[in-house]
C-alpha positions in Angstrom: 10.4 -28.7 33.9 7.7 -27.7 31.9 7.4 -24.5 29.9 4.7 -22.1 29.5 5.8 -21.0 26.5 7.2 -24.1 24.6 5.1 -26.9 24.2 7.3 -29.8 22.9 10.9 -29.9 21.3 12.4 -32.7 19.2 16.3 -32.8 17.9 17.6 -34.6 15.1 21.3 -34.7 15.9 22.3 -36.2 12.5 21.0 -33.1 10.6 21.4 -30.6 13.7 17.8 -29.4 13.8 16.0 -28.7 16.6 12.2 -28.5 16.0 10.2 -26.3 18.7 6.5 -26.1 19.1 5.1 -23.1 20.9 2.2 -22.7 23.3 0.6 -19.8 22.5 0.6 -20.1 18.6 0.5 -23.6 18.0 3.1 -23.2 15.4 6.4 -25.3 15.1 9.8 -24.1 14.1 12.8 -25.7 12.8 16.2 -24.3 13.7 19.2 -25.4 11.7 22.8 -26.2 12.5 21.8 -26.3 16.5 25.0 -28.4 18.1 24.0 -31.3 20.2 25.7 -29.3 23.2 23.1 -26.4 22.8 20.3 -28.8 22.6 21.5 -30.6 25.6 21.7 -27.3 27.8 18.1 -26.3 26.2 16.8 -29.4 27.5 18.3 -29.2 31.0 17.7 -25.1 31.3 15.4 -24.6 34.2 13.7 -21.6 32.3 13.3 -23.2 28.9 11.6 -20.1 27.3 14.5 -17.8 28.8 17.2 -20.5 27.2 15.5 -20.2 24.2 15.5 -16.4 23.6 18.7 -16.2 25.1 20.7 -19.1 23.1 18.7 -20.0 20.1 16.2 -17.3 18.9 18.4 -15.1 16.3 21.1 -17.4 16.6 20.2 -20.1 14.1 18.3 -19.9 10.9 15.1 -21.3 11.5 11.8 -21.8 9.4 8.1 -22.4 10.1 7.0 -25.5 9.4 3.4 -25.9 10.6 0.7 -24.4 13.2 -2.4 -25.1 14.4 -4.1 -22.7 11.6 -2.5 -25.4 9.3 -4.4 -28.2 10.0 
Protein backbone atom coordinates (compact mmCIF):
# COMPACT_ATOMS: atom_id res chain seq x y z
CA UNK A 1 0.00 0.00 0.00
CA UNK A 2 1.42 3.40 -0.91
CA UNK A 3 1.92 5.89 1.89
CA UNK A 4 1.08 9.57 1.91
CA UNK A 5 3.98 10.33 4.27
CA UNK A 6 6.69 7.85 3.28
CA UNK A 7 7.94 7.98 -0.29
CA UNK A 8 10.44 5.12 -0.25
CA UNK A 9 12.23 2.66 2.01
CA UNK A 10 15.33 0.51 1.65
CA UNK A 11 16.71 -2.03 4.08
CA UNK A 12 20.21 -3.45 4.47
CA UNK A 13 19.79 -6.69 6.45
CA UNK A 14 23.54 -7.16 6.93
CA UNK A 15 23.99 -3.75 8.56
CA UNK A 16 20.40 -3.64 9.91
CA UNK A 17 19.92 -0.14 8.55
CA UNK A 18 16.53 1.07 7.41
CA UNK A 19 16.54 4.09 5.09
CA UNK A 20 13.31 6.09 4.91
CA UNK A 21 12.53 8.93 2.49
CA UNK A 22 9.69 11.24 3.48
CA UNK A 23 7.20 12.79 1.07
CA UNK A 24 6.71 16.22 2.66
CA UNK A 25 10.35 17.09 3.36
CA UNK A 26 12.09 14.95 0.74
CA UNK A 27 14.59 14.04 3.45
CA UNK A 28 16.11 10.61 4.01
CA UNK A 29 16.98 9.21 7.40
CA UNK A 30 18.85 6.02 8.30
CA UNK A 31 17.66 4.07 11.34
CA UNK A 32 20.26 1.79 12.94
CA UNK A 33 19.79 -1.64 14.48
CA UNK A 34 16.39 -2.36 12.92
CA UNK A 35 15.70 -6.11 13.10
CA UNK A 36 14.62 -7.87 9.88
CA UNK A 37 11.30 -8.77 11.55
CA UNK A 38 10.55 -5.09 12.18
CA UNK A 39 11.28 -4.21 8.57
CA UNK A 40 9.11 -7.09 7.33
CA UNK A 41 6.23 -5.91 9.52
CA UNK A 42 6.76 -2.32 8.31
CA UNK A 43 6.63 -3.43 4.68
CA UNK A 44 3.47 -5.44 5.33
CA UNK A 45 1.72 -2.73 7.35
CA UNK A 46 -1.43 -1.26 5.85
CA UNK A 47 -0.71 2.18 7.34
CA UNK A 48 3.03 2.72 6.87
CA UNK A 49 3.10 6.14 8.55
CA UNK A 50 1.32 4.83 11.62
CA UNK A 51 3.59 1.78 11.85
CA UNK A 52 6.63 4.04 11.49
CA UNK A 53 5.43 6.34 14.30
CA UNK A 54 4.48 3.46 16.60
CA UNK A 55 7.41 1.07 16.05
CA UNK A 56 10.39 2.85 14.48
CA UNK A 57 10.39 6.57 15.30
CA UNK A 58 11.92 7.14 18.76
CA UNK A 59 12.82 3.44 18.99
CA UNK A 60 16.04 3.38 16.96
CA UNK A 61 19.03 5.65 16.64
CA UNK A 62 18.93 7.62 13.41
CA UNK A 63 20.72 10.20 11.31
CA UNK A 64 19.71 12.38 8.41
CA UNK A 65 21.58 11.41 5.27
CA UNK A 66 20.05 13.58 2.55
CA UNK A 67 17.24 15.83 1.50
CA UNK A 68 15.97 17.82 -1.44
CA UNK A 69 17.78 20.91 -0.19
CA UNK A 70 21.07 18.95 -0.32
CA UNK A 71 20.94 18.62 -4.11
